[in-house]
N, C-alpha and C positions, 0 to 999 in steps of 0.2 A: 345705188350710186356708188362710184367708184371714189377710192380717198387720191386725193390730186399732192403729190409731190414737191414741192419747192428743189430745185437743186442747188447749190451754191453755185456762186460765179464763176465760169470757167469749167466746170465738171460738165462732160457729155451724157453720162447715165450713173445710176447708184450704183453701190456696188453690193451684189447680194453675192450668198454661198448657193451651194449645190442643193440646199431644201429652200432658196425661194426668202431666206431671212435676211435682213439689212446690215450689212457689214457698213458699220463710220470708217469714215480712213481716221488712218492715222498721220497724224504731222508730228514728225520728230524736233526736239525744240531744238533750237540751232545756239550752241556754246560758243558764247562771247572767246573769238582766238586773238590773245593779244599778242602782238610781235616783240614790243619790248616794254618795260616798267621801272620805272623808277624804286632805288631800298636805300638806307643809312647804313652805311659799313657792308662789310662780310656777315655779321649778325644776320643781318636787315634778309642778306639775298638767303642764309641758311633758312631761315624763320619763314621765306615765301615760299606758300603752297602752291603746285603744281599737279596738275591731273596725269593718271598714270600715260602713257607714252607719249609725250609732251616736250615741248623743251621752251622754254623763254629765255631772251637776250635782258639780263638786270642792270643798268646804269647805275654808278652809286652818285649820289647828290651829292659829295663834299669832296671826292678824287677824280682826276681821271683815270677810273679804275672800271672794268665792267665784267659781270661776270655770268658764263653762260649756265642755266640752271637745266639739267635732262632726268625725266623721270620715263624707267623701265614698264614693261607690262604689268610687274608687278607692285609699280608703284617706288620704287627703291631711285632714288634720284643723287645725281651728284653734281660737285660742281666745280665752274674750272674759272681762273681767273684771268680776268688780260689787262694788262698796263695800255693804255690810251697817249701815243705818241704822236705829236703833228711831224707832217714829211711834208718838202716839198713837191711841186708839181714835178721837176726836172728830176728828182731822184725817182720815181716811178717808173722814167721812159726806160722801155727795153732797151739797152745797150745792142747793136749789129755784131751777129758772130767775125770772127776775123775768117778772113778766107782760107781753107785746109788745101795745103799746098802738097800734093804726094810725091815717090820717089818717081822717076821713068826708071825705065829697064836700062837706059846705060847710066845711069844713077849707081844703079843698084849692081851690075858689072863692074864697075868701078871701083865701086867698095869692097866685092869679092875679090880683085886683084888685089888692092892693098893688104886685106887681111891672110891671104896668101904668102904674099910675099913677106909679111911678117913672122908663119908660123916655118918651125923649123922643118925642114926636110926631113923625110921617112927613108929610111931604106937603107 
């Protein structure tokens, strides 16, 4: 009599190594990715711990300030502070670029004649 193996839902085959030994599937735990968090002042932002190679936006509870905390591969952190200022929607529109006017060949030739008229004659 051969043993029966019940496969987990969604599995098509059981993983075995080259010797026929069963290899259990390894599911990596998912880390929770916070986009932003709230802190109490700059001291709270300095004390907020983040893992290596991560960054987070920290919003101040008391002021219109936010902090960007980033950690490099070694886990060393840097902190940047930003003030939040309200702007009107009209201020965000991009102004149209003024039309660029180029000098024509006739304009340049006229300018050359005027410069030559001002220069003293050599000779």
